[in-house]
C-alpha positions in Angstrom: 143.1 170.3 142.2 144.7 169.6 138.9 145.7 166.0 138.5 149.0 165.1 136.7 148.6 163.8 133.2 150.3 160.4 132.8 150.8 158.3 129.7 151.0 154.6 130.0 152.5 152.7 127.0 151.8 149.0 126.7 148.4 149.5 128.4 147.1 146.2 127.1 149.6 144.2 129.1 149.0 142.7 132.6 151.0 145.4 134.3 149.5 148.1 132.1 145.9 147.0 132.9 146.8 146.9 136.6 148.2 150.5 136.5 145.2 151.9 134.6 142.9 150.4 137.3 145.1 151.5 140.2 146.0 155.0 139.0 143.0 156.4 137.3 141.7 158.2 140.4 145.1 159.7 141.1 146.0 160.9 137.6 144.4 161.8 134.3 145.5 158.8 132.3 146.2 158.3 128.6 146.5 154.6 127.6 148.6 153.8 124.5 147.7 150.6 122.7 149.8 149.1 119.9 146.9 147.8 117.8 143.6 147.2 119.5 142.1 149.4 122.1 140.7 147.5 125.1 137.4 148.4 126.5 137.6 151.6 128.4 137.3 150.8 132.1 137.4 154.2 133.7 137.9 157.7 132.4 141.2 157.1 130.7 141.9 158.5 127.2 142.8 155.8 124.7 145.1 156.0 121.8 146.6 153.6 119.3 150.3 154.0 118.3 153.5 152.2 118.0 156.6 152.9 120.1 158.6 152.0 117.0 157.3 155.2 115.4 158.7 158.5 116.7 155.8 160.6 115.4 153.3 158.4 117.1 155.2 158.7 120.4 155.4 162.5 120.1 151.6 162.6 119.7 151.1 160.3 122.7 153.5 162.3 124.9 152.0 165.7 124.0 150.7 167.5 127.1 151.9 164.7 129.5 153.5 165.4 132.9 154.9 161.9 133.1 155.2 158.7 131.1 155.2 155.1 132.3 156.9 153.1 129.5 155.8 149.5 129.6 155.6 148.7 125.9 158.0 146.2 124.4 158.8 142.5 123.8 159.1 140.9 127.3 160.2 137.4 126.3 163.7 136.3 127.4 163.6 133.9 124.4 163.1 136.5 121.8 165.9 136.9 119.2 167.5 140.2 118.4 165.4 140.8 115.3 162.2 140.7 117.3 163.3 143.0 120.1 165.1 145.6 117.9 162.0 147.7 117.0 159.9 147.5 120.2 162.7 147.5 122.8 165.7 149.3 121.4 164.1 151.7 118.8 161.1 152.0 121.1 163.2 153.1 124.1 164.9 155.8 122.0 161.6 157.0 120.5 160.0 157.2 124.0 162.9 159.1 125.5 163.2 161.4 122.5 159.5 162.1 122.4 159.6 163.0 126.1 162.5 165.4 125.4 160.8 167.0 122.5 157.4 167.4 124.2 158.7 168.6 127.5 157.7 165.6 129.6 159.4 166.0 133.0 159.6 162.4 134.2 159.7 158.9 132.6 159.3 155.7 134.5 161.1 153.1 132.4 160.1 149.4 132.7 163.3 147.5 132.8 163.7 143.9 134.0 165.4 142.0 136.8 167.1 140.0 134.1 169.5 142.9 133.5 171.4 141.2 136.3 170.1 137.7 135.7 173.5 136.0 135.3 174.2 136.5 139.0 171.5 134.0 139.7 173.4 131.4 137.7 176.7 131.7 139.5 177.7 129.5 142.4 177.3 130.5 145.1 174.6 133.1 144.2 175.0 136.5 145.9 172.8 136.8 149.0 171.6 140.3 147.9 172.0 141.8 144.5 172.2 145.6 144.5 171.0 148.0 141.9 174.6 149.2 141.3 176.1 145.8 140.7 177.7 145.5 137.2 175.1 144.6 134.5 175.1 140.9 133.7 172.1 140.3 131.3 170.9 136.8 130.8 169.3 137.2 127.3 169.0 139.4 124.3 165.9 140.8 125.9 167.7 141.7 129.1 170.5 143.3 127.1 167.9 145.5 125.3 166.7 146.7 128.7 170.3 147.4 129.8 170.6 149.5 126.7 167.4 151.3 127.7 168.8 152.0 131.2 172.0 153.4 129.7 170.2 155.5 127.2 167.9 156.8 130.0 171.0 157.8 132.0 172.3 159.7 128.9 169.0 161.6 128.6 169.0 162.4 132.3 172.6 163.7 132.2 172.4 165.5 128.9 168.8 166.9 128.6 167.7 167.0 132.3 164.9 164.4 131.8 164.2 162.6 135.1 164.1 158.9 134.4 163.5 156.2 137.0 164.2 152.7 135.8 162.3 149.7 137.4 163.8 146.3 137.2 160.5 144.6 137.5 160.4 141.2 139.1 157.7 138.6 138.6 154.3 140.3 138.3 151.4 138.0 139.1 147.9 138.6 140.4 146.9 137.0 143.7 145.0 134.3 142.0 148.1 133.1 140.2 150.0 133.0 143.4 147.5 130.5 144.9 148.6 127.9 142.2 152.3 128.6 142.5 154.7 126.0 141.0 157.9 128.1 140.7 159.6 128.7 144.0 161.7 131.5 142.5 158.6 133.6 142.6 158.7 133.6 146.4 161.7 135.8 146.0 160.8 137.8 142.9 157.1 138.5 143.2 155.6 142.0 142.5 152.0 142.2 143.6 149.5 144.4 141.7 149.0 146.7 144.7 152.8 147.2 145.2 153.2 147.8 141.4 150.7 150.6 141.6 152.4 152.1 144.7 155.8 151.9 143.1 154.5 153.6 139.9 153.0 156.6 141.8 156.0 156.8 144.1 158.2 157.2 141.0 155.9 159.7 139.4 155.8 161.8 142.6 159.4 161.4 143.5 161.3 164.6 144.5 162.6 166.7 141.6 166.2 166.0 142.7 165.8 162.3 141.8 167.1 162.8 138.3 168.0 159.2 137.6 167.6 156.0 139.5 167.4 152.2 139.2 165.0 150.4 141.5 164.2 146.7 141.8 160.4 146.3 141.5 159.4 143.6 143.9 157.1 143.2 146.9 158.2 142.8 150.6 159.2 139.2 150.0 160.8 137.3 152.9 163.1 135.5 150.5 164.0 138.5 148.3 167.5 138.5 146.9 167.4 142.0 145.3 168.1 145.0 147.4 165.2 147.5 147.4 166.6 149.8 150.1 167.4 152.7 147.7 163.7 152.8 146.6 162.6 152.9 150.2 165.1 155.7 151.0 164.8 157.8 147.9 161.1 157.7 147.0 159.5 156.3 150.1 158.4 152.9 148.6 156.8 150.8 151.2 155.8 147.4 149.7 153.0 145.7 151.7 152.8 142.2 150.3 154.9 139.1 150.9 154.8 136.2 148.6 154.8 133.8 151.6 151.4 135.0 152.6 149.7 134.3 149.2 151.6 131.3 147.8 149.6 128.0 147.4 151.0 124.6 146.5 153.4 122.8 146.6 152.5 121.8 150.2 156.0 120.5 150.8 157.3 124.1 150.9 
């Protein structure tokens, strides 16, 4: 059976490494690194290229069935001049490369911070839906909101299928055992659930032309609504932060 060919940008990051490990048996992977190629762990093809360069992105997207776009500056403290190239120009280059090279589906790594200001209001909403008006809490979050909007444009105008993931707090199980931030009990995305969410997006029905999903696990204290991901692509998160969290013991 022919396996789909999938490009992962930002493959050196924590989520990128988890997806390479979790998806290599399911797909033929191409891992894109910005500067230094990490040691090959499976049978993935490795490339070096910048999302800030359209020609590099066209080369990386060549022959791919899907792209998981993780590359970018992920710090909510980054000023505009640091996020312009990797997040804004990079989002355009990735979408445009997919269009030019005939990639059918893009999984765009957005952030929960696109609606981060809802958490600062009093009282905070009990459940924040994917279709709530955008309220970014940083320049970084605003750059991801731009990426979501541009993705919608490419879906509507060029027929590219784009599924945007507002990723929560990605942490390995070992980090959960030393938990100091109680917010993570609501926002955690486990490695196994991240892998499942990625392949669910890649294998979603063709009629899912554009979507926004919150990327979190089955957390008891979740305050983001994941029902549309469950209904539309069959996402079934298995992990609950409550089952893995360590100190503080007063919890």
